[in-house]
N, C-alpha and C positions, 0 to 999 in steps of 0.2 A: 517495516520488514518487506524485503522483496524476496519472495520464495521462488528460487530457481527450479524449474521443472525439467528433469532429465527424462526424455522419452526414449524408450528402448525399442528394439526391433527394426532399426533402420538398415542394418548391415545387409549388403547384398551377397556376402559370402555364404557358402553353404547351399545356395539354391540357384544363384544366377551367375556366379562368377567363375566357376570351375570350367576346365576344358570340356567341351561338349562333343557329341558324337561326330560333329563335322570337322574336328581338328585333324590336320594331316598327321598320319601315323608317325612319320619320321620326326615330327616336331613336338610330339607329346612330352618327351622327356624335358625339353627346355621349358615348356609351359608348366609342367608340374614343379620343376625347380623354382621357376619364378613365383608360382602361386605359394609354394612353401615359404619363400622369403617374404612375400606379401602378407601372408597370415601372421608371420612372426613380427611384422612391423618394419622390416628392412626394405624400405621402398627403393633405395638406390640399387641394391642387388636384384630386386624384382624387376625393376625397369630395364636393367642391363639384359636380363634373361629374355624378357619379352621382345626387346629390340633385336637381339640376336636371332630370335625365332622369325621376326618379321622380315629380316634381310633375306631369308630363304622363302618365306611365305607371306609376301607383303599384303595380301588381301584376307588373311585369316581373321575372322571376326572375333575369335576368342582373345588373341593377343591385342587386337585393336581396342576392345572394350575394357580389357584389364589395364592397358595403358591409360585409358580414359579415366578409370577409377583412381589411378595414381595421381593424375592431373587434378582430379577433384579433391583428393586428400591434401594436395598442396595448395588448394585455394584457387585453382585455375579452371573455373567452371566452364568458360567458353571453349577452352582447348579440350576439356573432357567431353563436352557435347559434340564437338567436331569429330573426335575419334569414335565415339559411340555411334554417331550418324554414319560414319564409314562402315562400321560393323553391321549396322542395320541394313545398309544398302546391299551387303553381301548375302544377308539372310532375311529377306523381307518377311514380316509376320512373326519373327522370333519373339515369343512372349517374354522370355528371360531378358532380352535386350530392352523391351519396353519397360520392364521393371527397373532395370539399371538406369535407364534414362530418367524415369520418375524419381529414382533415388538421388541422382545428381541435381535435377531440377529442384527437388525438395531442399537439398542442402544449399542451393543458391537462392532460396526464398521465392522461387517462381511457382507458387503453390497451385494456381489454376492449371498451369501446364503439367505440373507433376501429377495432379489428380487425373488429368486426361491420359497420361502415360500409364499410370497404374490401372486405370479402368480398361485401357486397351490390353494390357497384360492379362487381366482377369477374364477377358473374353475367350482367350485360348486356354487358360489354366485356371478355371473358376475355383479350384480347390487349393490355391496357393495361399496358405495362411499368412505368410510373410507379406505378400502383396496386399492382402486385406488389411492387416494392421498398419502397414505404412500408409495406405490410402486413408485409413481412419485418422491417423495423425495429421495428415494433410488437411482433411476436411475439418478437423478440430481447429487447426490453425486458421481456417477460413470462417470459423464460427458456425459451421453447419453440423451442430452437435448430434442431432438425431441420425443423420446419415453416417456420421463418424461412429456412433455407438453400434449401428447396424453392422458395419464392416468389422469392428473389433469383435463383436459377438460372433460373427461368422468365422473369424480366425480361431476363436477358442472352441467353436463347435467342430471345426475341422481337426484341430489339434488341442485337445483339452489340457495337455501338459505344457502348452506354450506359455510359459510364465510371463515373458515379456509382453505378450498380447494381453494377458490379464491386467498387468500393471498399466498398460496404455489404456485399457478400458476404464480402469479406475481414474486415471487422469482426465479422461474425456467426461465421465460422469461428474467429476468434481467441477470441471469447467462449465458443464451444463447445469449445475445446481442440484444434481441428484445425490444427496449426501449418503444415504443408506447404500445405494448401489455402488458408490465410489468406495466406501469402506469395505464392502463385501468383496469387491474385485481386488483391492490391495491385499486383503487377507488370503484370497485364493493364490495370488502370486507368491506371497511369502510362504504359504504351505508347501508350494512346489520347490521354492528355492529359499529356505530360511537363512542362508548365509549370504544372500545377495544384498550388498550395501545399498544400492540404489533403490531397491524395493522398500527397505526400511525408511530411507530418506523420503520417498514419495508418500508413503503411508503417514509418516510423522508430520509432513507438511499439511496433509489433509486434516489430521487431528488438531494441529495448531490452528488452522483456519476455522475449525468448528468449535474452538474454545476448550478443547480437551487437552489442556496444557501439560498436565502431569504425564499423561500417556505420550504426548508428543515429545516431551523431554526424554522419556525412556527410549523412544524410537530414534531420536537423534543421537543419544548416547550409544546405542547399538551400532548406528551407522559409523560413528567415528572409531569405535572399537574395531569394526571390520575394515574401515578405510581411514586410517589416522590422518591422511592428507586431504580429506574432504572439507574444503574451505567452507562451503555453504552449510554443511551439516554442523560444523563448529559454531558458525554464526547464528544459525537458527536455534541451536541448542541454547546459546546465550539468550536469545529472545524468549524462548520458552521458560527458561529459568527466571528471567526477569519477571515474566507474567505470574510466576509462582512466588515472587518476592524473595528469591534466593540470590541476592544481589552480588555477594562475593563470588559465587560460582558463575553467575551470569557474566560478570565483567571478565573473569578469567577465561571463559570460553570465547568471548568476543576478542580478547587479546590474542588468543591462540589463532583464531581465524585471520586476524590482521598480520600476525607473524608469518603465516603461511602465504598470504597474499597482501603485501603492504599497500597495493593499489586498489584494494576492494573498497569502493566507496560505500556500499551498503553496510559492510562490517564496521567501518569507521563511524558511520551515522548512527547505527544501532548502539555502538559503544557510547557515543555521545548522549543518546537518550537515556541509557542506563546510568551513566555517571551523573547526569543532571537530576534524574529521579532520586539518586542516592545522595544528592547534595554536594557533589564534587564539581563545583561550577567552573573553576579555572580550566581544567582539562576537558570538562564536558562541553563548554562553549567551543573549544578548539576542535574537538572531534565532530561536533554538530555542523561545523562549516563544510564538512564533506557532502552535505545535502546538495550543495551547488553542482556536484558532479552526477546527480541522480535525476535524469530527465523527468521522471514521473512527479517529482516534487515541484518542478516548474519555476525555479528561481531564474529570473531573467538575467541575461547578459547584455552589457552595454559597451560601446566603444569609447570607454573613458576609464581613467585610473580609479582603482578602488580606494575609498577613503580609509585611512589608517588611524583615525582619531585625532590627528594633529590639527592645530588651529588652521582655519582656512579663510581668514579675512580677505575680502576682495574676490572671493570665488563663490561659485554656486554648487551646492550639494543636492543631488537627487537621492532621496530615500524612496525605495520602491517596495510596496507591500507584497506579501507572498502568503501562500497557504490560505487558511480560512478567515472568515470575518472576525471570529473571536480573537485570532492572532493579531489582526490589525488593531482591534480595540485595545488589546493588552499592551502592545508594544509601541503604539503611537505616542505614549508618554515620553519616549526617548527623543522625540523631535526637539523638545525644549533643551535637553542636554546637548544635542548637536548644535542647536542655535547658539548656545553659550560659547561655542568655539569660534564664533565671529562672523561667518559669511551669511549668504542667502540660502534658505532651506526650501526646496520643493518637495512636496510629498505626493508621490503617485499612489493613488488610493483606489481600492475596489469601488467601482462606480456606485453601488448601493449605499456606501458609507460617506459619500461626498458631503452631505449636509451635516451629519453629526460630527464628522472629522473637522469641519470648519471651526468648531469650538475649542479644539486642542491648541495649547500654547506652543510657540516655537516654530510655527509653519508660516512662511511668507507667501507661499503660493501652493494651491491644490490643483492637481490634474487627475483626471480619471484614467484608470488603467485602460489601455487601448487607444487613448488619444496620444498624439505626439507631444511629449513634454517640452517646455521651454528649454532653450540652450542651458547646459550645465557643464561643469568642469570635472567633477568627481561624483562617484556614485557609491551606494551601499544598500544591500538588501535590508529590509526592516529588522528581521530577526538576527542579523549579524551585529546589530548595534550593541547588545550586551557584551559580545566578545570584543568588539572594537573599543568599547569604553571600559573594559575590565570589570564588569559587574560581578560582585560577590553576593552571597546571601545577605551580608550586612549592608551592602550599598545599593540594593535594589531601589530605584527611584519610586517612592510611594507618597508623593505629594498629591493627596486625594482631596477633592475631586480634580481631575484633569480634563473631563468632558462636562458639558453643561447642556441642560434642556432649553428649548425655546420658551421664553417666559409666557408668551401669548398662548402657546399650546398647553402649558401647565395650567393656566387659568381656565382654559376651555375644558380640559379634562377634569378639573376639579368640579366644575359645574355639572358635567356630563355624568360623572360617577356619583353625584349626590352628596358632595361634601365629605365629611369625616365620620359618617355613621359607622360604628363598629370598628373592629381592628382589621384594617385593609391589608390584604396579602396578595401580592402578585405571584403567579406560579407559571413555570415553564418546565417541560418534561422531555422534549425531543430535540436532539441536535441534528446536524446534517447527516442524513442516512448514507451519503456517499463516502463518508469518512469510515475507514476500514474498521475502526474500533467502536463505531457508534452503537452497535448492539450491546456493548458492555456498559457504556456510559449513560445512554438514554434510558428513561424509566417509563414503563406503561402508566398512563394516567390513573388506572384503577388503584394504584398504590396510594394516591392522594386521598382516597376515600377514608383512610385512617385519620385524616385531619378534619374531615368535613363536619363532624359532629361536635367540634370544640366550640363551646359557647362564646359568642362575641366575635368569632372569626368570620370574615367575609372575603371570598376568594375571587380574584380577577385574573382571567387568562392573559398571559403575555405570549402565548404560543402563536406563531405565525407560520403558515405553510405546512410542511410535513408535521404530522402529529395532531394538528388541530381537529382532524376528523374524529379523534377519540372522544371529543366532547359529546358527540351524539350518543355514544353508548355508555357514558359515565353514569353510574348509579347515583340517583339524586342530582342529575345534571343542573338543576336550578340552583344548586349551591355554588356554582361557578358563573360569574358574570363574563359573558363573551363581549369584548369591546366592539365587535362588528366587522363586516367585510372590508370597510374602508380603513381599518387599522393599519398604520404604517404604509399606506398606499399614496394618497394624494400629497401628504406632507413629507414623504421620503422615508426610506428604511430606517428604523429605530428612532425616528423623531417622535412619533406618538408613544412608542415604548418608553423613551426617556421621560416624556412629560407625564405619563401614567405613573412610572416609578417614583417620580418626584412627589406624587400625591399619596404614596403608600407608606404603611408603617413597616413593612417587611417584604422581602422577596424570598421565595423558596424555589429552588431550581435544580435541575440536573447540570452537569458540566456542559454548558452551551454558551453561545454568544451572549445570551441574556445575562449570565453570571458576570461576564466581563463588562458588559454595559453597566449593570448595577454597581459593580465594584468601582468602575471608573467614575461613576456619578457620586461615589461616596455614600451610598445608601446601604442600610443594614440588610445583609443577604445571608441566607443559609443555603449551602450547596450540598447535595447528596452525591457521594463519590463511590465508585466501585472499589473493591479491595485493592487492586493495583491500578491506580489512576494514571492520567496523563502526567508526564514528567514534571510539569510546573507545580503540581500540588504536593510533591514529596510523598513519603510513605507513612508519615505519622503526624499527629497533632491536629488541633482544632482551628488553628490560625495559619495564615499565610502572609509572608512579607509582601506579596504582590498587591494585596488589597486588605488594608487594616480593618475594613468593615465586614469582611467575609468570615463566616464561621463554617467549618467543614464537618460534615457528618459522614463518617466512613463505614463501609461494609466491613464487618469482622470476618465474614465468610463470603467467598465469591458468589455473586448472584443473589444474595440474601437481602432484598430490599425491605422485606417485612420488618426485620429487626431495626433497620435504619429508620423507617417511618414510625415505629413504636417510640424510638428516642426523639424523633422530631415532634411527635404528638405530645410527649411528656414536656419537652422544652417549650413548645408553643403554649401549652396550658399554663405553664409557670410564667411565661413572658406576658401573656394577656392578664393573668390574675395579678401579677406583680406590677403591671402598669408601667414598666420601664425596661 
């Protein structure tokens, strides 16, 4: 989900754009007429009035800067700044014009210069609330959150009923990570203007990002009631409803967003995620392709034709990985199906996976992402392969295993782990924290204490990097064997993990790359899932067609890991006692 933030309080009207005391008396009627048209949105009539005035008073700063604002609204920032500069030359030191210049520079994305102009305006009019909140928005855009907060706070101190400044303060607190202050500020804005659609939208976005999805859905619903054409509110309502598991309503909201803006890539992509989660693969894959138009997802583009799934004998296909390491481990299985179409297959792989990826069938040549690949004729992103090859729930390629550990490492780890004493269980609990939904899918290690007392169970950590520090604070930490600092280092990422997993009786993990590795190796794996998981795991059932050896343990209530681990403990006890 891409949450669009609409910042309010930018307008220069009402404080800096009306005719000032310096306007020639004979021309005030034309200026007032033009300003009336300007405020109503009729730029052509406003421009005509201003130009008529300037024919008689060619150096009037009011008409000059108002024409500059029209140029800005038409996307001509250079012309706007030229006109405002002429106005400033006529009235040096005019604080209002410094504000207007800041406004235009801000709209043009020249934030450092905009900050300077707003600061200059505030030297002469330190109690200008609008200049303070606009400067706050600019500083937020520059990542200077403390300074931004200070200016927004000053704006609401000067004008406590300035609702837009309260909303901007909320947006800045949200960007700076102050959750409570953000919510309080949004609530203050809504108390002042309860019928303001954008305030409801900004508040709902914050609630959604903080995991309060039911309240977020209510906020987005209020937004679209007040503003039925609000595309992002319809789309984000769909996201919130999906997170509640209300799939029919979620899909309907996302379809509404797309109907309002058929070119909205985020809406299409989120619709794809919802459809895939709901099991509607054919349309889901098609909508998921819109991710290629979302820069943040980072699907690479190449100067070569896209592969459409047709036979390509005599040609070379480049499959390029995308998104996370778990995605690469999951979808590398498609290289074999591509190879069956006849040509040469190059797989551009995340550099850490080069060694483990070498065991995957169907790849003629591996290249690390970032290196220049060998010449190729056609290309396809890795996660586009299910769409290109027409994958349905029934035709997911599940020839397991499709990755293999290094035999020498397997033998080395067997000796290092002490043979087969007890029932050996590998555990992993933390995914990549940079993933936006990681807080929902990763599990604090403390929950694994529910398994620690089960007789015969021996636990080996498969956690690498983020989350491994939790071993130090784990109650009864000696119950978990730490494979050491050299784990997955000298031998390559996941190489030691694969060898250790080959020596285990079971893997218990959160939704992370370890789950995909264990599944690709064909090892028995139990995975703990949040109530609304990633799309690939669906909404119900203990099994998945992606990995026949994977068993899913789902939350019944969002955030309730205790109940999940109570079921895991019961199942593990039965598994050990049953011996099979």
